[in-house]
C-alpha positions, 0 to 999 in steps of 0.5 A: 467698304471694299471688301478683299475679294474685289478688284480694283477697275478703271473705266476708260471713256467719261461719256455716255457710254461709260456710265452705263458700263457703271450703271451695269457694274454697280448691278453686278456688284449688287449681286456679288461684290466684284469690282471697286470701281476707282473713277473714270479716265478721259479719252477724248471729250467728256461729260464731267458734270454726269461723270462726277454724279458717280465718281472722279476723272481720275486723269486723261489715258495718255497720261503714262504717269497716272497708269504708273500709280496704279497697282497693275497686279491689282487694277483692271479695265474695261473701255467704255467707248462705243468706237470699235477703232478707238477700243482696238487703239486702247486695248493696244496701249493697255496690253503695252503697259500691262494691264488686263481687262475686265468682262462686264456682264450685266445681271439681267443678260442672258448667257446660254450654254457653251457661250464664250466671251473674250477679254473686255467683253461688255454684255447690257442689260436684257441683251441675250448671247445663246447657246455656242455664240462666240464674241472675241476681244472687247465685243460690246453688246448693248441694250436688248441686243441678241446673239443667237446660237453659234454666232461668232463676232470679231475682236471689238465690234459692237451690236447697238441697242435692240439689234439682233443677229440670227443664228450662225451669223459671223461677224468679222472684227471692228464691225458696227451694227446699228439700232435695231438692224437684224441679220438673218441666219448664216450671213457673214458680215465683212470686218470693218463694216457698218450696218445702219439703224433699222437695217435689214441684212439678208446677204453677205456684207463686204469687208469695210462696207456701210450698208443700210435699208431693207434689205440691206445694200452698200450706201453706194447702191442705194444713191442709184435709188 
C-alpha cells in the first residue's frame, strides 16, 4: 500500500544499471518507506525479460505524452544509465520537462560528515563517501567504490565498482573511472576523461584523455611501449 509520505519515482533506463538502482531503492524502502517506484522508462536498448520481474516499462523516454501523463509535483526520477554523456542529455531534457531528480543512497553505504550530494546522485551498496567530499549532479558511485576526504567530483561523473579516490582528488565533469582503478591524493582528472579498469592515477590526467595502466598514461603514449 502506498504510504502518504512516499513519492512516486520512475527509473530512466531499463537495463542492468537500472536494475541495481531499483534494488537500492528497495533497500531504502525497507529502512524507511520513501519511494513508490512506478516503473522503468526505456532509453536505447532494454532488457524487458529481466526488467519485467521488477516492474513495468512505462514507455520510451522520447514519448512526451508519457511525461505529460505523470504528476510533476508528485513524481521524481533517477537515471539508471551508466554513460555520463547520456545522463547529462537526459537531465537537460527532464529539466525542460519540469521534473526534479531524486538522490538515492543505499542503506549500506557510508557517508562521512559534511558530505554534499548533488541532485540525482546514486551511492550504491557498500560504497563510501567520506568527510567533506562534494559530489555534483547525477554522480554515480557504484558498488564498493570509495571517495576519500575532501574530494570533489563534477557533474555526471561515475566511479565503477571498487574504484577508489584518495584524499583531495578533483574529478571533472563527465568522467568515468573504471572498475578497480585508483587515484593518489590531490591528483586532478579533467572533464570527459576515462580511466581504465585497474589503472593507477599518480599524476594529473588532462581533459578528454583515456588513460590506462600502472601508472596510468594516455593510451596514445601506451602504444609506444
